[in-house]
Backbone and ligand atoms as CSV (ligand in chain L), in Angstrom:
chain,resi,resn,atom,element,x,y,z
A,1,UNK,N,N,16.960,12.815,4.594
A,1,UNK,CA,C,16.596,11.576,4.870
A,1,UNK,C,C,17.502,10.421,4.809
A,2,UNK,N,N,17.606,9.772,5.810
A,2,UNK,CA,C,18.639,8.678,5.901
A,2,UNK,C,C,18.249,7.671,5.016
A,3,UNK,N,N,19.068,6.898,4.546
A,3,UNK,CA,C,19.103,5.601,3.706
A,3,UNK,C,C,18.638,4.349,5.016
A,4,UNK,N,N,17.351,4.112,4.962
A,4,UNK,CA,C,16.893,3.011,5.818
A,4,UNK,C,C,17.361,1.624,5.639
A,5,UNK,N,N,18.084,1.362,4.584
A,5,UNK,CA,C,18.674,0.001,4.109
A,5,UNK,C,C,20.170,0.063,4.381
A,6,UNK,N,N,20.993,1.290,4.865
A,6,UNK,CA,C,22.267,1.276,4.943
A,6,UNK,C,C,22.907,0.037,5.387
A,7,UNK,N,N,22.331,-0.545,6.545
A,7,UNK,CA,C,22.884,-1.580,7.244
A,7,UNK,C,C,22.895,-3.059,6.432
A,8,UNK,N,N,22.275,-3.048,5.371
A,8,UNK,CA,C,22.009,-4.253,4.785
A,8,UNK,C,C,22.640,-4.577,3.439
A,9,UNK,N,N,23.184,-3.565,2.767
A,9,UNK,CA,C,23.836,-3.690,1.609
A,9,UNK,C,C,25.209,-3.345,1.670
A,10,UNK,N,N,26.172,-4.564,1.545
A,10,UNK,CA,C,27.573,-4.152,1.820
A,10,UNK,C,C,28.295,-4.814,0.619
A,11,UNK,N,N,27.861,-5.727,-0.212
A,11,UNK,CA,C,28.729,-6.286,-1.243
A,11,UNK,C,C,28.084,-5.823,-2.436
A,12,UNK,N,N,28.664,-5.414,-3.563
A,12,UNK,CA,C,28.418,-5.049,-4.805
A,12,UNK,C,C,27.883,-6.078,-5.576
A,13,UNK,N,N,26.541,-5.940,-6.238
A,13,UNK,CA,C,25.954,-7.169,-6.846
A,13,UNK,C,C,26.543,-7.364,-8.004
A,14,UNK,N,N,27.398,-6.504,-8.758
A,14,UNK,CA,C,28.261,-6.571,-9.821
A,14,UNK,C,C,29.409,-7.351,-9.806
A,15,UNK,N,N,30.194,-6.555,-8.946
A,15,UNK,CA,C,31.633,-7.156,-8.791
A,15,UNK,C,C,31.980,-8.059,-7.540
A,16,UNK,N,N,30.933,-8.128,-6.760
A,16,UNK,CA,C,31.214,-8.769,-5.591
A,16,UNK,C,C,32.178,-8.404,-4.633
A,17,UNK,N,N,32.725,-7.333,-4.435
A,17,UNK,CA,C,33.613,-6.701,-3.591
A,17,UNK,C,C,32.798,-6.035,-2.555
A,18,UNK,N,N,33.398,-6.009,-1.356
A,18,UNK,CA,C,32.827,-5.429,-0.155
A,18,UNK,C,C,32.971,-3.874,-0.290
A,19,UNK,N,N,32.478,-3.297,-0.954
A,19,UNK,CA,C,32.767,-1.824,-1.181
A,19,UNK,C,C,31.670,-1.114,-1.643
A,20,UNK,N,N,30.590,-1.513,-1.148
A,20,UNK,CA,C,29.442,-0.601,-1.769
A,20,UNK,C,C,28.991,0.520,-0.526
A,21,UNK,N,N,28.660,1.536,-1.037
A,21,UNK,CA,C,28.427,2.683,-0.061
A,21,UNK,C,C,27.130,3.155,-0.444
A,22,UNK,N,N,26.609,3.897,0.734
A,22,UNK,CA,C,25.253,4.650,0.610
A,22,UNK,C,C,25.601,5.911,-0.138
A,23,UNK,N,N,24.862,6.034,-1.333
A,23,UNK,CA,C,25.094,7.278,-2.021
A,23,UNK,C,C,23.952,8.413,-1.643
A,24,UNK,N,N,22.699,8.004,-1.401
A,24,UNK,CA,C,21.984,9.069,-0.899
A,24,UNK,C,C,20.841,8.290,-0.332
A,25,UNK,N,N,19.725,8.574,0.084
A,25,UNK,CA,C,18.600,7.909,0.737
A,25,UNK,C,C,17.994,6.859,0.158
A,26,UNK,N,N,18.270,6.491,-1.121
A,26,UNK,CA,C,17.597,5.539,-1.979
A,26,UNK,C,C,18.534,4.979,-2.914
A,27,UNK,N,N,19.859,5.199,-2.660
A,27,UNK,CA,C,20.890,4.618,-3.682
A,27,UNK,C,C,22.122,4.123,-2.929
A,28,UNK,N,N,22.976,3.239,-3.506
A,28,UNK,CA,C,24.095,2.600,-3.247
A,28,UNK,C,C,24.968,2.804,-4.607
A,29,UNK,N,N,26.309,3.056,-4.077
A,29,UNK,CA,C,27.355,3.011,-5.332
A,29,UNK,C,C,28.575,2.148,-4.664
A,30,UNK,N,N,28.943,1.216,-5.740
A,30,UNK,CA,C,30.185,0.598,-5.655
A,30,UNK,C,C,31.607,1.425,-5.770
A,31,UNK,N,N,32.529,1.316,-4.699
A,31,UNK,CA,C,33.677,2.070,-4.850
A,31,UNK,C,C,34.722,1.348,-5.812
A,32,UNK,N,N,34.356,0.263,-6.066
A,32,UNK,CA,C,35.220,-0.617,-6.958
A,32,UNK,C,C,35.158,-0.462,-8.541
A,33,UNK,N,N,33.725,-0.552,-8.803
A,33,UNK,CA,C,33.415,-0.769,-10.121
A,33,UNK,C,C,32.444,0.225,-10.779
A,34,UNK,N,N,31.971,1.187,-9.630
A,34,UNK,CA,C,31.247,2.238,-10.169
A,34,UNK,C,C,29.803,1.968,-10.315
A,35,UNK,N,N,29.523,0.632,-9.853
A,35,UNK,CA,C,28.003,0.282,-10.122
A,35,UNK,C,C,27.086,0.966,-9.173
A,36,UNK,N,N,25.970,1.437,-9.726
A,36,UNK,CA,C,25.019,2.177,-8.957
A,36,UNK,C,C,23.582,1.418,-8.852
A,37,UNK,N,N,23.196,1.377,-7.707
A,37,UNK,CA,C,21.895,0.515,-7.469
A,37,UNK,C,C,20.846,1.392,-6.725
A,38,UNK,N,N,19.605,1.306,-7.188
A,38,UNK,CA,C,18.550,2.348,-6.755
A,38,UNK,C,C,17.334,1.431,-5.983
A,39,UNK,N,N,17.132,1.884,-4.919
A,39,UNK,CA,C,15.810,1.287,-4.510
A,39,UNK,C,C,14.582,2.392,-4.504
A,40,UNK,N,N,14.067,2.642,-5.560
A,40,UNK,CA,C,13.130,3.514,-5.672
A,40,UNK,C,C,11.845,3.538,-5.191
A,41,UNK,N,N,11.123,4.590,-4.883
A,41,UNK,CA,C,9.712,4.351,-4.357
A,41,UNK,C,C,8.951,3.511,-5.410
A,42,UNK,N,N,8.151,2.502,-4.796
A,42,UNK,CA,C,7.355,1.791,-5.601
A,42,UNK,C,C,5.936,2.277,-5.486
A,43,UNK,N,N,5.155,2.269,-6.414
A,43,UNK,CA,C,3.826,2.431,-6.647
A,43,UNK,C,C,2.720,1.307,-5.973
A,44,UNK,N,N,1.710,1.859,-5.363
A,44,UNK,CA,C,0.628,0.938,-4.867
A,44,UNK,C,C,-0.528,1.904,-4.972
A,45,UNK,N,N,-1.648,0.948,-5.028
A,45,UNK,CA,C,-3.063,1.306,-5.244
A,45,UNK,C,C,-3.850,1.093,-3.825
A,46,UNK,N,N,-4.641,1.880,-3.378
A,46,UNK,CA,C,-5.610,1.809,-2.246
A,46,UNK,C,C,-6.889,1.885,-2.661
A,47,UNK,N,N,-7.796,1.049,-2.471
A,47,UNK,CA,C,-9.239,0.981,-3.092
A,47,UNK,C,C,-10.279,1.455,-2.044
A,48,UNK,N,N,-10.933,2.681,-2.249
A,48,UNK,CA,C,-11.789,3.081,-1.487
A,48,UNK,C,C,-13.200,2.638,-1.830
A,49,UNK,N,N,-13.785,1.536,-1.278
A,49,UNK,CA,C,-14.989,0.855,-1.730
A,49,UNK,C,C,-16.013,1.100,-0.641
A,50,UNK,N,N,-17.101,1.829,-0.958
A,50,UNK,CA,C,-18.250,2.152,-0.184
A,50,UNK,C,C,-19.492,1.105,-0.481
A,51,UNK,N,N,-20.136,0.514,0.352
A,51,UNK,CA,C,-21.255,0.034,-0.059
A,51,UNK,C,C,-22.649,0.909,0.068
A,52,UNK,N,N,-23.695,0.311,-0.320
A,52,UNK,CA,C,-24.789,1.301,-0.408
A,52,UNK,C,C,-25.260,1.857,0.725
A,53,UNK,N,N,-24.664,1.445,2.001
A,53,UNK,CA,C,-25.035,1.841,3.259
A,53,UNK,C,C,-24.016,2.871,3.706
A,54,UNK,N,N,-23.115,3.427,2.770
A,54,UNK,CA,C,-22.074,4.314,3.156
A,54,UNK,C,C,-21.050,3.750,4.011
A,55,UNK,N,N,-20.893,2.249,3.954
A,55,UNK,CA,C,-19.702,1.959,4.881
A,55,UNK,C,C,-18.629,1.472,4.010
A,56,UNK,N,N,-17.393,1.659,4.469
A,56,UNK,CA,C,-16.102,1.618,3.832
A,56,UNK,C,C,-15.656,-0.079,3.919
A,57,UNK,N,N,-15.207,-0.506,2.909
A,57,UNK,CA,C,-14.702,-2.004,2.772
A,57,UNK,C,C,-13.281,-1.877,3.358
A,58,UNK,N,N,-13.052,-2.642,4.538
A,58,UNK,CA,C,-11.756,-2.853,5.273
A,58,UNK,C,C,-11.230,-4.295,5.354
A,59,UNK,N,N,-10.194,-4.481,5.338
A,59,UNK,CA,C,-9.616,-5.942,5.343
A,59,UNK,C,C,-8.745,-5.984,6.630
A,60,UNK,N,N,-8.591,-7.403,6.726
A,60,UNK,CA,C,-7.658,-7.726,7.944
A,60,UNK,C,C,-6.330,-8.408,7.132
A,61,UNK,N,N,-5.296,-8.197,7.541
A,61,UNK,CA,C,-3.879,-8.487,7.010
A,61,UNK,C,C,-3.804,-9.931,7.277
A,62,UNK,N,N,-3.233,-10.713,6.309
A,62,UNK,CA,C,-2.950,-12.263,6.586
A,62,UNK,C,C,-1.423,-12.299,6.974
A,63,UNK,N,N,-0.633,-11.496,6.343
A,63,UNK,CA,C,0.709,-11.563,6.564
A,63,UNK,C,C,1.499,-10.376,7.245
A,64,UNK,N,N,2.828,-10.643,7.728
A,64,UNK,CA,C,3.446,-9.473,7.851
A,64,UNK,C,C,3.843,-8.587,6.765
A,65,UNK,N,N,4.194,-7.481,6.884
A,65,UNK,CA,C,4.096,-6.388,7.981
A,65,UNK,C,C,2.771,-6.194,8.536
A,66,UNK,N,N,2.457,-6.116,9.959
A,66,UNK,CA,C,1.274,-5.698,10.347
A,66,UNK,C,C,0.103,-6.766,10.256
A,67,UNK,N,N,0.635,-7.980,10.364
A,67,UNK,CA,C,-0.213,-9.200,10.449
A,67,UNK,C,C,-1.325,-9.085,11.413
A,68,UNK,N,N,-2.711,-9.579,11.074
A,68,UNK,CA,C,-3.744,-9.246,11.958
A,68,UNK,C,C,-4.550,-8.014,12.076
A,69,UNK,N,N,-3.660,-6.819,11.598
A,69,UNK,CA,C,-4.107,-5.496,11.809
A,69,UNK,C,C,-5.132,-5.158,10.625
A,70,UNK,N,N,-5.965,-4.296,10.684
A,70,UNK,CA,C,-6.731,-3.694,9.745
A,70,UNK,C,C,-5.803,-3.134,8.695
A,71,UNK,N,N,-6.422,-3.065,7.171
A,71,UNK,CA,C,-5.941,-2.479,6.245
A,71,UNK,C,C,-7.114,-2.035,5.417
A,72,UNK,N,N,-6.760,-1.232,4.104
A,72,UNK,CA,C,-7.336,-0.973,3.147
A,72,UNK,C,C,-7.082,-1.780,2.010
A,73,UNK,N,N,-7.967,-2.254,1.042
A,73,UNK,CA,C,-7.592,-3.267,0.079
A,73,UNK,C,C,-6.682,-2.611,-1.060
A,74,UNK,N,N,-5.928,-3.367,-1.598
A,74,UNK,CA,C,-5.096,-2.959,-2.619
A,74,UNK,C,C,-3.787,-3.622,-2.627
A,75,UNK,N,N,-2.894,-3.069,-3.182
A,75,UNK,CA,C,-1.549,-3.656,-3.324
A,75,UNK,C,C,-0.610,-2.752,-4.418
A,76,UNK,N,N,0.664,-3.549,-4.489
A,76,UNK,CA,C,1.694,-2.992,-5.445
A,76,UNK,C,C,1.238,-3.082,-6.878
A,77,UNK,N,N,1.515,-2.188,-7.592
A,77,UNK,CA,C,1.389,-2.395,-9.087
A,77,UNK,C,C,2.678,-3.067,-9.538
A,78,UNK,N,N,2.257,-3.996,-10.502
A,78,UNK,CA,C,3.214,-4.795,-11.252
A,78,UNK,C,C,3.756,-3.937,-12.438
A,79,UNK,N,N,5.041,-4.347,-12.791
A,79,UNK,CA,C,5.811,-3.564,-13.884
A,79,UNK,C,C,4.713,-3.430,-15.225
A,80,UNK,N,N,4.597,-2.247,-15.878
A,80,UNK,CA,C,3.878,-2.231,-16.799
A,80,UNK,C,C,2.318,-1.811,-16.414
A,81,UNK,N,N,2.014,-1.669,-15.458
A,81,UNK,CA,C,0.549,-1.778,-15.080
A,81,UNK,C,C,0.321,-0.358,-14.536
A,82,UNK,N,N,-0.977,0.191,-14.956
A,82,UNK,CA,C,-1.459,1.359,-14.278
A,82,UNK,C,C,-1.943,0.968,-12.672
A,83,UNK,N,N,-2.092,2.121,-12.139
A,83,UNK,CA,C,-2.587,1.927,-10.840
A,83,UNK,C,C,-4.338,1.408,-10.991
A,84,UNK,N,N,-4.870,1.904,-11.798
A,84,UNK,CA,C,-6.316,1.537,-11.998
A,84,UNK,C,C,-6.221,0.022,-12.303
A,85,UNK,N,N,-5.409,-0.416,-13.212
A,85,UNK,CA,C,-5.367,-1.995,-13.616
A,85,UNK,C,C,-4.874,-2.806,-12.342
A,86,UNK,N,N,-4.049,-2.168,-11.694
A,86,UNK,CA,C,-3.510,-2.680,-10.312
A,86,UNK,C,C,-4.733,-3.069,-9.620
A,87,UNK,N,N,-5.474,-1.984,-9.290
A,87,UNK,CA,C,-6.729,-1.953,-8.382
A,87,UNK,C,C,-7.737,-2.944,-8.735
A,88,UNK,N,N,-8.163,-3.178,-10.097
A,88,UNK,CA,C,-8.888,-4.009,-10.563
A,88,UNK,C,C,-8.361,-5.431,-10.376
A,89,UNK,N,N,-7.280,-5.607,-10.701
A,89,UNK,CA,C,-6.627,-6.920,-10.448
A,89,UNK,C,C,-6.639,-7.455,-8.995
A,90,UNK,N,N,-6.036,-6.427,-8.073
A,90,UNK,CA,C,-5.918,-6.795,-6.786
A,90,UNK,C,C,-7.195,-7.116,-5.862
A,91,UNK,N,N,-8.220,-6.086,-6.177
A,91,UNK,CA,C,-9.582,-6.564,-5.671
A,91,UNK,C,C,-10.201,-7.753,-5.923
A,92,UNK,N,N,-9.978,-7.989,-7.408
A,92,UNK,CA,C,-10.589,-9.323,-7.725
A,92,UNK,C,C,-9.895,-10.403,-6.964
A,93,UNK,N,N,-8.479,-10.468,-6.768
A,93,UNK,CA,C,-7.609,-11.374,-6.203
A,93,UNK,C,C,-7.825,-11.536,-4.738
A,94,UNK,N,N,-8.281,-10.333,-4.090
A,94,UNK,CA,C,-8.264,-10.227,-2.667
A,94,UNK,C,C,-9.651,-10.706,-2.067
A,95,UNK,N,N,-10.417,-10.200,-2.738
A,95,UNK,CA,C,-12.028,-9.903,-2.349
A,95,UNK,C,C,-13.047,-10.400,-3.457
A,96,UNK,N,N,-12.559,-11.157,-4.695
A,96,UNK,CA,C,-13.311,-11.614,-5.642
A,96,UNK,C,C,-14.692,-10.676,-6.061
A,97,UNK,N,N,-14.290,-9.613,-6.036
A,97,UNK,CA,C,-15.249,-8.570,-6.731
A,97,UNK,C,C,-14.694,-7.775,-7.820
A,98,UNK,N,N,-15.674,-7.244,-8.763
A,98,UNK,CA,C,-15.310,-6.412,-9.783
A,98,UNK,C,C,-15.414,-4.954,-9.550
A,99,UNK,N,N,-14.667,-4.329,-9.892
A,99,UNK,CA,C,-14.506,-2.654,-9.708
A,99,UNK,C,C,-15.069,-2.151,-11.020
A,100,UNK,N,N,-16.121,-1.086,-10.964
A,100,UNK,CA,C,-16.475,-0.611,-11.924
A,100,UNK,C,C,-15.886,0.510,-12.443
A,101,UNK,N,N,-16.182,1.854,-11.723
A,101,UNK,CA,C,-15.410,2.869,-12.150
A,101,UNK,C,C,-14.427,3.243,-11.090
A,102,UNK,N,N,-13.351,4.044,-11.232
A,102,UNK,CA,C,-12.361,4.509,-10.364
A,102,UNK,C,C,-12.162,6.026,-10.511
A,103,UNK,N,N,-12.076,6.658,-9.327
A,103,UNK,CA,C,-11.852,8.163,-9.284
A,103,UNK,C,C,-10.588,8.300,-8.486
A,104,UNK,N,N,-9.665,9.144,-8.989
A,104,UNK,CA,C,-8.590,9.319,-8.030
A,104,UNK,C,C,-8.894,10.142,-6.982
A,105,UNK,N,N,-8.266,9.948,-5.759
A,105,UNK,CA,C,-8.698,10.520,-4.365
A,105,UNK,C,C,-7.628,11.496,-3.912
A,106,UNK,N,N,-6.327,10.640,-3.512
A,106,UNK,CA,C,-5.379,11.082,-3.118
A,106,UNK,C,C,-4.028,10.425,-3.215
A,107,UNK,N,N,-2.989,10.785,-2.893
A,107,UNK,CA,C,-1.716,10.160,-2.791
A,107,UNK,C,C,-1.062,10.183,-1.490
A,108,UNK,N,N,-0.378,9.109,-1.059
A,108,UNK,CA,C,0.194,9.186,0.281
A,108,UNK,C,C,1.585,8.432,0.423
A,109,UNK,N,N,2.691,8.992,0.943
A,109,UNK,CA,C,3.926,8.219,1.009
A,109,UNK,C,C,3.743,7.278,2.373
A,110,UNK,N,N,4.500,6.080,2.016
A,110,UNK,CA,C,4.402,5.002,3.078
A,110,UNK,C,C,5.791,4.451,3.055
A,111,UNK,N,N,5.997,3.411,4.240
A,111,UNK,CA,C,6.829,2.580,4.439
A,111,UNK,C,C,6.580,1.386,4.489
A,112,UNK,N,N,7.334,0.184,3.961
A,112,UNK,CA,C,6.783,-1.011,4.161
A,112,UNK,C,C,7.990,-1.883,4.603
A,113,UNK,N,N,8.324,-2.518,5.741
A,113,UNK,CA,C,9.264,-3.257,6.070
A,113,UNK,C,C,9.113,-4.817,5.855
A,114,UNK,N,N,9.661,-5.268,4.827
A,114,UNK,CA,C,9.326,-6.895,4.463
A,114,UNK,C,C,10.584,-7.441,4.483
A,115,UNK,N,N,11.098,-8.613,5.407
A,115,UNK,CA,C,12.044,-9.069,5.347
A,115,UNK,C,C,13.265,-8.264,5.496
A,116,UNK,N,N,13.355,-7.498,6.439
A,116,UNK,CA,C,14.501,-6.475,6.629
A,116,UNK,C,C,14.697,-5.377,5.770
A,117,UNK,N,N,13.995,-5.431,4.757
A,117,UNK,CA,C,14.308,-4.328,3.677
A,117,UNK,C,C,13.293,-3.441,3.978
A,118,UNK,N,N,13.482,-2.008,4.039
A,118,UNK,CA,C,12.367,-1.053,4.224
A,118,UNK,C,C,12.069,-0.655,2.644
A,119,UNK,N,N,11.017,-0.688,2.202
A,119,UNK,CA,C,10.707,-0.133,0.909
A,119,UNK,C,C,9.841,1.187,1.126
A,120,UNK,N,N,10.431,2.089,0.368
A,120,UNK,CA,C,9.481,3.333,0.055
A,120,UNK,C,C,8.373,3.368,-0.869
A,121,UNK,N,N,7.264,3.680,-0.683
A,121,UNK,CA,C,6.000,3.329,-1.503
A,121,UNK,C,C,5.374,4.609,-1.531
A,122,UNK,N,N,4.768,4.687,-2.746
A,122,UNK,CA,C,3.836,5.869,-2.871
A,122,UNK,C,C,2.309,5.100,-3.087
A,123,UNK,N,N,1.329,5.347,-2.167
A,123,UNK,CA,C,0.172,4.817,-2.170
A,123,UNK,C,C,-0.718,5.891,-2.693
A,124,UNK,N,N,-1.540,5.285,-4.036
A,124,UNK,CA,C,-2.526,6.044,-4.758
A,124,UNK,C,C,-3.792,5.670,-4.336
A,125,UNK,N,N,-4.575,6.321,-3.595
A,125,UNK,CA,C,-5.982,5.890,-3.175
A,125,UNK,C,C,-7.047,6.524,-4.249
A,126,UNK,N,N,-7.837,5.606,-4.649
A,126,UNK,CA,C,-8.983,5.640,-5.528
A,126,UNK,C,C,-10.369,5.348,-5.084
A,127,UNK,N,N,-11.405,6.277,-5.358
A,127,UNK,CA,C,-12.695,5.865,-4.847
A,127,UNK,C,C,-13.008,4.942,-5.972
A,128,UNK,N,N,-13.530,3.663,-5.702
A,128,UNK,CA,C,-14.058,2.614,-6.653
A,128,UNK,C,C,-15.397,2.143,-6.122
A,129,UNK,N,N,-16.054,2.028,-7.438
A,129,UNK,CA,C,-17.434,1.786,-7.299
A,129,UNK,C,C,-17.535,0.064,-7.493
A,130,UNK,N,N,-18.282,-0.645,-6.856
A,130,UNK,CA,C,-18.585,-2.028,-6.822
A,130,UNK,C,C,-20.099,-2.238,-6.972
A,131,UNK,N,N,-20.643,-2.849,-7.957
A,131,UNK,CA,C,-22.121,-2.898,-8.140
A,131,UNK,C,C,-22.556,-4.283,-7.424
A,132,UNK,N,N,-21.758,-5.022,-7.244
A,132,UNK,CA,C,-22.307,-6.550,-6.817
A,132,UNK,C,C,-21.332,-7.088,-5.944
A,133,UNK,N,N,-21.822,-7.130,-4.708
A,133,UNK,CA,C,-20.922,-7.685,-3.543
A,133,UNK,C,C,-21.282,-9.003,-3.358
A,134,UNK,N,N,-21.887,-9.788,-4.182
A,134,UNK,CA,C,-22.472,-11.023,-3.809
A,134,UNK,C,C,-21.556,-12.225,-3.822
A,135,UNK,N,N,-20.403,-11.878,-4.418
A,135,UNK,CA,C,-19.352,-12.825,-4.739
A,135,UNK,C,C,-18.184,-12.772,-3.601
A,136,UNK,N,N,-18.307,-11.639,-2.741
A,136,UNK,CA,C,-17.329,-11.103,-1.983
A,136,UNK,C,C,-16.894,-12.272,-1.019
A,137,UNK,N,N,-15.542,-12.403,-0.949
A,137,UNK,CA,C,-14.915,-13.551,0.335
A,137,UNK,C,C,-13.293,-12.902,0.338
A,138,UNK,N,N,-12.823,-13.274,1.401
A,138,UNK,CA,C,-11.504,-13.130,1.784
A,138,UNK,C,C,-10.564,-13.959,1.150
A,139,UNK,N,N,-9.559,-13.749,0.418
A,139,UNK,CA,C,-8.769,-14.336,-0.584
A,139,UNK,C,C,-7.384,-13.890,-0.382
A,140,UNK,N,N,-6.337,-14.656,-1.055
A,140,UNK,CA,C,-4.959,-14.260,-1.217
A,140,UNK,C,C,-4.435,-13.774,0.108
A,141,UNK,N,N,-4.018,-12.470,0.160
A,141,UNK,CA,C,-3.260,-11.875,1.554
A,141,UNK,C,C,-4.110,-11.179,2.433
A,142,UNK,N,N,-5.379,-11.473,2.229
A,142,UNK,CA,C,-6.398,-10.893,3.500
A,142,UNK,C,C,-6.914,-11.940,3.949
A,143,UNK,N,N,-7.462,-11.852,5.358
A,143,UNK,CA,C,-7.773,-13.155,6.091
A,143,UNK,C,C,-9.367,-12.712,6.541
A,144,UNK,N,N,-9.760,-11.475,6.396
A,144,UNK,CA,C,-11.009,-11.163,6.792
A,144,UNK,C,C,-11.421,-9.712,6.141
A,145,UNK,N,N,-12.842,-9.513,6.104
A,145,UNK,CA,C,-12.946,-8.228,5.707
A,145,UNK,C,C,-14.284,-7.491,6.514
A,146,UNK,N,N,-14.586,-6.316,6.601
A,146,UNK,CA,C,-15.473,-5.748,6.932
A,146,UNK,C,C,-15.987,-4.491,6.400
A,147,UNK,N,N,-17.309,-4.152,6.554
A,147,UNK,CA,C,-17.851,-2.821,6.212
A,147,UNK,C,C,-17.814,-2.077,7.349
A,148,UNK,N,N,-17.292,-0.708,7.432
A,148,UNK,CA,C,-17.360,0.024,8.684
A,148,UNK,C,C,-17.731,1.425,8.388
A,149,UNK,N,N,-18.589,2.149,9.133
A,149,UNK,CA,C,-18.901,3.591,9.045
A,149,UNK,C,C,-17.457,4.164,9.226
A,150,UNK,N,N,-17.328,5.383,8.535
A,150,UNK,CA,C,-16.087,6.381,8.644
A,150,UNK,C,C,-16.013,6.698,9.817
A,151,UNK,N,N,-17.133,7.144,10.662
A,151,UNK,CA,C,-17.006,7.725,11.732
A,151,UNK,C,C,-16.671,6.730,13.164
A,152,UNK,N,N,-16.844,5.405,12.622
A,152,UNK,CA,C,-16.670,4.405,13.766
A,152,UNK,C,C,-15.007,3.548,13.583
A,153,UNK,N,N,-14.594,3.982,12.629
A,153,UNK,CA,C,-13.382,3.392,12.444
A,153,UNK,C,C,-12.277,3.691,13.427
A,154,UNK,N,N,-11.622,2.744,14.055
A,154,UNK,CA,C,-10.432,3.038,15.009
A,154,UNK,C,C,-9.172,3.201,14.039
A,155,UNK,N,N,-8.548,4.369,13.997
A,155,UNK,CA,C,-7.411,4.284,13.087
A,155,UNK,C,C,-6.330,3.507,13.805
A,156,UNK,N,N,-6.099,3.338,14.954
A,156,UNK,CA,C,-5.122,2.544,15.508
A,156,UNK,C,C,-5.195,1.156,15.400
A,157,UNK,N,N,-6.237,0.691,14.928
A,157,UNK,CA,C,-6.496,-0.843,14.557
A,157,UNK,C,C,-5.745,-1.076,13.227
A,158,UNK,N,N,-5.277,-0.148,12.451
A,158,UNK,CA,C,-4.486,-0.280,11.128
A,158,UNK,C,C,-3.306,-0.188,11.291
A,159,UNK,N,N,-2.533,-1.163,10.554
A,159,UNK,CA,C,-1.184,-1.411,10.912
A,159,UNK,C,C,-0.078,-0.483,10.208
A,160,UNK,N,N,-0.333,-0.143,9.026
A,160,UNK,CA,C,0.443,0.758,8.232
A,160,UNK,C,C,-0.156,2.077,8.463
A,161,UNK,N,N,0.806,3.025,7.922
A,161,UNK,CA,C,0.509,4.455,8.275
A,161,UNK,C,C,-0.425,5.100,7.385
A,162,UNK,N,N,0.004,4.730,5.737
A,162,UNK,CA,C,-0.997,5.337,4.952
A,162,UNK,C,C,-2.525,5.382,4.896
A,163,UNK,N,N,-3.060,4.211,5.496
A,163,UNK,CA,C,-4.343,3.949,5.498
A,163,UNK,C,C,-4.880,5.186,6.564
A,164,UNK,N,N,-4.243,5.336,7.636
A,164,UNK,CA,C,-4.693,6.166,8.664
A,164,UNK,C,C,-4.853,7.612,7.968
A,165,UNK,N,N,-3.815,7.937,7.168
A,165,UNK,CA,C,-3.824,9.247,6.788
A,165,UNK,C,C,-5.051,9.262,5.534
A,166,UNK,N,N,-5.274,8.267,4.882
A,166,UNK,CA,C,-6.418,8.406,3.949
A,166,UNK,C,C,-7.795,8.353,4.518
A,167,UNK,N,N,-7.771,7.597,5.786
A,167,UNK,CA,C,-9.104,7.899,6.517
A,167,UNK,C,C,-9.394,9.133,6.898
A,168,UNK,N,N,-8.139,9.816,7.441
A,168,UNK,CA,C,-8.295,11.198,7.977
A,168,UNK,C,C,-9.058,12.220,6.825
A,169,UNK,N,N,-8.431,11.730,5.552
A,169,UNK,CA,C,-8.635,12.661,4.342
A,169,UNK,C,C,-10.203,12.469,4.028
A,170,UNK,N,N,-10.507,11.099,4.039
A,170,UNK,CA,C,-11.916,10.806,3.834
A,170,UNK,C,C,-12.909,11.197,4.762
A,171,UNK,N,N,-12.539,11.318,6.149
A,171,UNK,CA,C,-13.540,11.897,7.042
A,171,UNK,C,C,-13.611,13.310,6.858
A,172,UNK,N,N,-12.621,14.035,6.491
A,172,UNK,CA,C,-12.520,15.541,6.162
A,172,UNK,C,C,-13.567,15.892,5.060
A,173,UNK,N,N,-13.569,14.917,4.199
A,173,UNK,CA,C,-14.329,15.028,2.927
A,173,UNK,C,C,-15.433,14.772,2.954
A,174,UNK,N,N,-15.746,13.781,3.709
A,174,UNK,CA,C,-17.125,13.101,3.785
A,174,UNK,C,C,-17.896,13.290,4.879
A,175,UNK,N,N,-17.333,13.593,5.835
A,175,UNK,CA,C,-17.930,13.847,7.315
A,175,UNK,C,C,-17.540,15.182,7.837
A,176,UNK,N,N,-17.745,16.280,6.980
A,176,UNK,CA,C,-17.607,17.743,7.276
A,176,UNK,C,C,-18.370,18.215,8.289
A,177,UNK,N,N,-19.548,17.753,8.293
A,177,UNK,CA,C,-20.381,18.376,9.512
A,177,UNK,C,C,-20.045,17.755,10.763
A,178,UNK,N,N,-19.319,16.677,10.842
A,178,UNK,CA,C,-18.775,16.202,12.290
A,178,UNK,C,C,-17.702,17.008,12.671
A,179,UNK,N,N,-16.925,17.791,11.982
A,179,UNK,CA,C,-15.767,18.464,12.361
A,179,UNK,C,C,-15.866,19.828,12.483
L,1,ZN,ZN,ZN,31.323,-3.347,-7.756
């Protein structure tokens, strides 16, 4: 795998010399002072929230990447946070609703291009229960939300790759009769 950010990093952050080389797909090495810099995979959570009519909660992205495209709710884990804590926080921030229980569903690798840097992400998807949707509203970095049937979702309306894969897995698990 090539380093997707090879064109961006030239100067060593430690000694300032223009002698920074790609070490591998996720790291850089300074030829002058031996400084080593990693762009490791970041962890993120995806919340799979169904209402009582078996419709999945889908959001619309307010910002780039993929501004205006559909997404699944969630976000990046903060340092020191579990994915469960991350999802409870993100879903409160984005949608003003409270997650009850969480059950691991699957993990999917993703890439996220933000201001010219390509970040490698590992998305962890959890099935999340929500008892009360009365307070739901689009906040933070989402511009709208929808409840959609799994068999009616158009994967091409999703801007990032990992939600498409997660939706495929949901369909395989929950719509077995349809396939
Ligand atoms: Zn250096």
